[in-house]
Phi, psi and omega in degrees: 000141178302137182298328178294321178294314178301317181296317180293316178299318179297319178297319178295314180300311181298320178298313179300314182294321175299316181295314182292328181283338181258343187259001179052243188269358181292138177286134182262140181255162177296323178299318178295318179296314180300315180297314181296325180274355181061047177226170174276159176302319182294331175294320176305311184290344172289337185251328183220147176274331182209171178296322179301329180295336180296309181292325177297317179296315178299315179302313180298322178298316181290322176299316181296326176299316179287320181296325178301332179281346183250015187290158179302319182297326177297319180290317181300322183267003180063017178276347175284127172225155177300321179301317181292324177299311181290328175297315177298313179300313180298319179297317179298315181297311184290325178292337184234025190305308183299318178294313180298322178296315178301314180296318184294327184266357179249113183301336180303334184250022181305329183297334188304302183289329176297319179294320177299314180300311181301315182292322179291320177299313179301318180297316179298312181298314184290324186264346187242358186299329181283351180265351181242142175270061178231149173284168185303320181293317179296315180298319178297320178296313178298313180299316178301314181299308184292313181293320178300316180296317180296308181299314180300317179296317180293320179297316178298321179294316179300322179284359183070024176279341179238101187277071175225167176282165185296328178294318178295316177303309183301312181296320181291314179296318179300314181295317181293310185284308189273341171296317177292322178299319177300320177299319180295314181296318179296316181290330182266354181054069179325000000 
């Protein structure tokens, strides 16, 4: 994607996120977003069809950051590690902490973390099925279980329901989820 397009989209996203975090329950308009992003309304429409598309685009960007860590090539080259996955996840969370906290505590945005979960489960099933001696349904159940637990733990932590630092959260979730995954792999003889 052209860097100018990326820069404009980022400006629109940042403007929208500043507005939603500061305006509480007030409905935000495209004109307000355009003004905050220092662009024209028609420039907004060159990049997005609606306000909802901003959060969808942001969601897709964050999903792609995590999915890139789960790619087939990473497994083939042994560059994929559980540590690198959690490092990527932690960086995404900390770089966007205030926004994620806002999203986590506002039911209007419940779809956000659900969409991330769905995309990661799909990515695991599609890119890793030939590495596991599981049928597609079993692999999907395992992936759903592990990703749901990870996302749920992080969302609770973001909401301050789990009072530990991110490193402790990451290490505990990693040990719980992937320690069990290793048992499955050993028992199934990957």
